[in-house]
C-alpha positions in Angstrom: -92.2 -175.1 -67.5 -90.0 -176.0 -64.8 -88.9 -175.3 -61.4 -85.2 -173.5 -60.1 -85.0 -176.3 -57.7 -84.6 -179.2 -59.9 -82.0 -181.8 -60.5 -79.6 -181.4 -63.0 -81.4 -184.2 -65.2 -83.7 -182.1 -65.8 -82.2 -178.4 -65.8 -79.5 -179.0 -67.8 -82.1 -180.8 -70.7 -83.9 -177.4 -70.2 -81.5 -175.4 -71.3 -80.9 -177.9 -74.3 -84.2 -177.0 -75.2 -84.0 -173.1 -74.8 -80.8 -173.3 -77.1 -83.6 -175.0 -79.6 -85.5 -172.3 -79.5 -88.3 -173.7 -77.1 -89.6 -171.0 -74.0 -88.5 -172.7 -70.1 -90.0 -171.0 -67.6 -88.7 -171.3 -64.2 -90.9 -171.3 -60.6 -88.9 -170.6 -58.0 -89.6 -172.1 -54.3 -90.7 -170.6 -50.8 -88.4 -170.3 -48.2 -89.1 -174.1 -47.1 -87.8 -175.2 -50.5 -91.5 -175.8 -51.7 -93.2 -174.7 -54.9 -96.4 -173.5 -54.9 -99.2 -174.9 -57.2 -100.4 -171.7 -57.3 -97.4 -169.9 -58.8 -96.9 -172.9 -61.1 -100.4 -172.0 -62.5 -99.1 -168.3 -62.9 -96.6 -169.5 -64.8 -98.3 -171.4 -67.5 -99.5 -169.8 -70.9 -102.0 -171.3 -73.4 -98.6 -172.5 -75.1 -97.3 -174.4 -72.3 -97.4 -177.9 -72.9 -95.3 -179.6 -70.1 -94.8 -179.1 -66.6 -91.6 -180.8 -64.7 -91.6 -180.7 -61.2 -89.6 -182.9 -59.0 -91.6 -185.1 -56.1 -88.9 -185.1 -53.3 -85.6 -182.5 -53.8 -82.4 -184.5 -53.5 -80.7 -181.6 -51.2 -83.4 -180.9 -48.8 -85.8 -183.6 -49.2 -88.7 -181.6 -49.4 -92.0 -183.0 -50.8 -93.4 -180.9 -53.4 -97.4 -181.0 -54.3 -97.3 -183.0 -57.6 -100.6 -184.1 -57.4 -101.9 -181.1 -56.9 -100.2 -179.6 -59.7 -101.0 -182.3 -62.2 -105.0 -182.0 -61.0 -104.9 -178.3 -62.2 -102.5 -179.2 -65.2 -104.9 -182.2 -66.3 -108.1 -179.8 -66.3 -105.9 -177.8 -68.9 -104.3 -180.2 -71.5 -101.1 -179.7 -69.9 -99.0 -183.1 -69.3 -97.2 -183.4 -66.1 -93.6 -185.1 -65.6 -92.0 -186.2 -62.4 -88.5 -187.1 -61.1 -89.3 -189.7 -58.7 -85.7 -191.0 -58.4 -85.0 -189.3 -54.4 -88.9 -190.6 -53.6 -89.0 -194.4 -55.0 -88.2 -196.9 -52.3 -88.2 -194.1 -49.7 -92.2 -193.2 -49.2 -95.2 -194.5 -51.3 -95.2 -193.4 -54.6 -98.5 -194.2 -56.6 -98.8 -192.8 -60.3 -102.6 -193.0 -60.4 -103.1 -191.3 -57.0 -100.3 -188.7 -58.1 -102.2 -188.1 -61.8 -99.1 -187.7 -63.7 -98.1 -188.3 -67.5 -94.6 -189.4 -67.1 -92.3 -190.5 -63.8 -88.7 -191.2 -63.6 -87.1 -193.3 -61.0 -83.5 -194.2 -60.6 -82.7 -197.5 -59.3 -79.7 -197.0 -57.3 -81.4 -195.0 -55.2 -83.4 -198.1 -53.9 -80.5 -200.4 -53.4 -81.1 -201.8 -57.4 -77.9 -201.9 -59.7 -76.4 -198.7 -60.5 -77.2 -197.6 -64.4 -80.7 -198.9 -64.3 -83.9 -196.8 -64.5 -87.5 -196.9 -65.3 -89.9 -194.3 -67.2 -93.6 -194.4 -66.5 -95.9 -193.2 -69.3 -99.3 -193.2 -69.3 -99.2 -192.4 -72.8 -96.3 -194.3 -74.4 -97.7 -192.8 -78.0 -96.4 -189.6 -76.8 -92.9 -190.6 -76.4 -90.8 -190.4 -79.6 -87.1 -192.1 -79.5 -83.8 -190.4 -78.9 -82.0 -193.5 -80.0 -83.2 -195.8 -83.1 -81.7 -199.3 -84.1 -83.3 -202.3 -83.0 -86.3 -200.9 -81.8 -86.1 -202.6 -78.4 -88.4 -201.2 -75.8 -91.5 -201.3 -77.8 -89.5 -199.0 -80.1 -88.6 -195.8 -77.6 -85.2 -197.1 -77.0 -83.0 -199.8 -79.1 -80.4 -201.2 -77.7 -80.1 -204.7 -76.4 -81.8 -204.7 -72.8 -79.6 -205.3 -69.4 -82.0 -208.0 -68.4 -79.7 -208.6 -64.9 -80.2 -204.8 -64.1 -83.7 -204.8 -64.9 -84.7 -207.7 -62.8 -82.5 -206.4 -60.2 -84.5 -203.0 -60.1 -87.8 -205.5 -60.2 -86.5 -207.3 -57.1 -85.6 -203.6 -55.2 -88.8 -202.5 -55.7 -90.4 -205.6 -54.4 -88.4 -205.5 -51.4 -88.8 -201.6 -50.8 -92.2 -202.2 -50.7 -92.4 -204.6 -48.1 -92.6 -203.0 -44.6 -92.1 -199.3 -46.0 -94.4 -197.6 -43.2 -92.6 -199.0 -40.8 -89.2 -198.0 -42.0 -89.9 -194.9 -42.8 -90.8 -194.1 -39.3 -87.9 -195.6 -38.2 -85.7 -193.8 -40.7 -87.6 -190.5 -39.2 -86.5 -191.5 -36.1 -83.1 -191.4 -36.6 -83.7 -187.9 -38.0 -85.1 -186.8 -34.8 -81.8 -188.3 -33.1 -79.3 -186.6 -35.6 -80.9 -183.4 -35.0 -81.2 -184.0 -31.0 -77.5 -184.8 -31.4 -76.3 -181.9 -33.0 -78.4 -179.6 -30.2 -75.9 -181.2 -27.6 -72.9 -179.8 -29.9 -73.9 -176.0 -29.0 -73.4 -175.1 -32.4 -75.5 -172.7 -34.5 -77.0 -174.7 -37.2 -80.6 -174.1 -39.6 -82.2 -177.1 -40.6 -83.6 -176.2 -44.0 -86.8 -177.2 -45.1 -87.9 -177.8 -41.5 -91.4 -176.7 -41.7 -92.0 -179.0 -45.1 -93.0 -182.3 -45.8 -90.1 -183.8 -46.2 -88.1 -187.2 -46.8 -87.1 -189.3 -43.7 -84.2 -190.2 -44.5 -82.3 -186.6 -45.8 -81.5 -183.8 -44.0 -80.0 -180.5 -45.1 -78.4 -178.6 -42.4 -76.4 -175.4 -42.3 -73.7 -174.4 -40.1 -73.4 -170.8 -39.6 -70.0 -169.0 -40.4 -68.5 -172.1 -41.5 -67.5 -173.6 -45.3 -68.9 -176.7 -46.6 -65.5 -177.8 -47.7 -63.9 -177.4 -44.6 -66.2 -179.4 -42.5 -66.1 -182.4 -45.6 -62.4 -182.2 -45.8 -62.5 -182.8 -41.6 -64.8 -185.6 -42.0 -63.2 -187.3 -44.6 -60.4 -188.4 -41.7 -63.1 -189.6 -39.9 -64.5 -192.2 -42.7 -67.2 -190.1 -42.9 -69.6 -190.2 -46.3 -71.4 -186.9 -46.8 -72.2 -184.5 -49.5 -72.0 -180.6 -49.3 -74.9 -178.0 -50.3 -72.3 -175.4 -51.3 -69.5 -176.2 -53.9 -66.1 -174.5 -53.1 -63.6 -173.6 -55.6 -59.8 -172.4 -54.4 -61.5 -169.4 -52.4 -64.8 -169.1 -53.7 -67.5 -170.7 -52.4 -70.7 -171.2 -54.8 -74.2 -171.5 -53.3 -76.4 -174.6 -54.3 -79.0 -173.4 -56.6 -81.7 -174.9 -54.5 -80.6 -172.7 -51.5 -80.4 -169.9 -53.4 -83.8 -170.3 -55.0 -85.2 -170.8 -51.2 -83.4 -167.4 -49.9 -81.0 -168.8 -47.3 -79.1 -166.4 -45.8 -75.3 -166.8 -47.0 -74.0 -167.4 -43.4 -76.1 -170.7 -43.4 -75.9 -171.4 -47.0 -72.3 -171.6 -47.5 -71.6 -174.1 -44.3 -74.6 -176.7 -45.5 -74.1 -180.1 -45.7 -76.8 -183.2 -46.7 -77.2 -186.1 -44.4 -78.8 -189.0 -45.7 -79.5 -192.7 -44.2 -81.2 -195.6 -45.2 -81.7 -199.3 -44.5 -78.6 -200.1 -43.3 -78.2 -197.1 -41.1 -78.3 -197.7 -37.1 -78.7 -195.4 -34.1 -75.5 -196.4 -33.0 -74.5 -195.1 -36.4 -76.2 -191.9 -35.8 -74.4 -191.6 -32.4 -71.1 -192.0 -33.8 -71.7 -189.4 -36.3 -72.4 -186.9 -34.0 -69.7 -187.6 -32.4 -67.4 -187.3 -35.5 -69.2 -184.2 -36.6 -68.5 -182.9 -32.9 -64.7 -183.1 -33.4 -64.2 -181.7 -36.7 -66.6 -178.6 -35.7 -64.6 -178.0 -32.6 -61.7 -178.0 -34.8 -62.7 -175.2 -36.9 -64.6 -173.3 -34.4 
């Protein structure tokens, strides 16, 4: 069992399992982008063996109730995995407090080298290797380890932990500055998952009546790096599966952008972003 708002790193393997004859149930999210523990419990059957729920959504930043879900699942002998790629390094993540059996993280999300990650397993004996060979990684993943990248991941985790609470507060302040700046542009926009607990450095914002591709095209000329919450192909616009699961109105979903910032981002950066975005939006209005 998984959710309808997971990253493709979870949804695509789930499709492979279905093709092999396994049953996969996908629980949807509410209007705030949150998965209900009650909905997860209702979707499980006596045959359910694994639940995979992300800790933080990669589009909206909404934090899912993983600990509550894991506590319920443990009492029924169901294993729980959480994709914490978007969360580690941005908020405190404690596998013991979450109560999960498995947790995955991606190094580049917390300034480690690209191409390195980690899997936490409460009981490694439950895992079976996908790659066979020399028996590296305690026999779970054969292949010569990339030691420099592994060291880089370890150091990145150490650095991320230092002053994390203060950095979270600073980034949350940048988010409030962004919203305040957008409010001054006099455009109709909507912050998705506004009432949900969210990452301090991620916002999904929909601009009514506009297309994300058009906004992105304009921002490229102003050297702004940003991503869309809708994929545009020619004259067609495909709403992201996350926004669709949340039931976001199409007039906002089509014009959705994901804003994200981190440790190098300053208040001046946010002010300049709003200025450049204002120029683009004015040209589209």
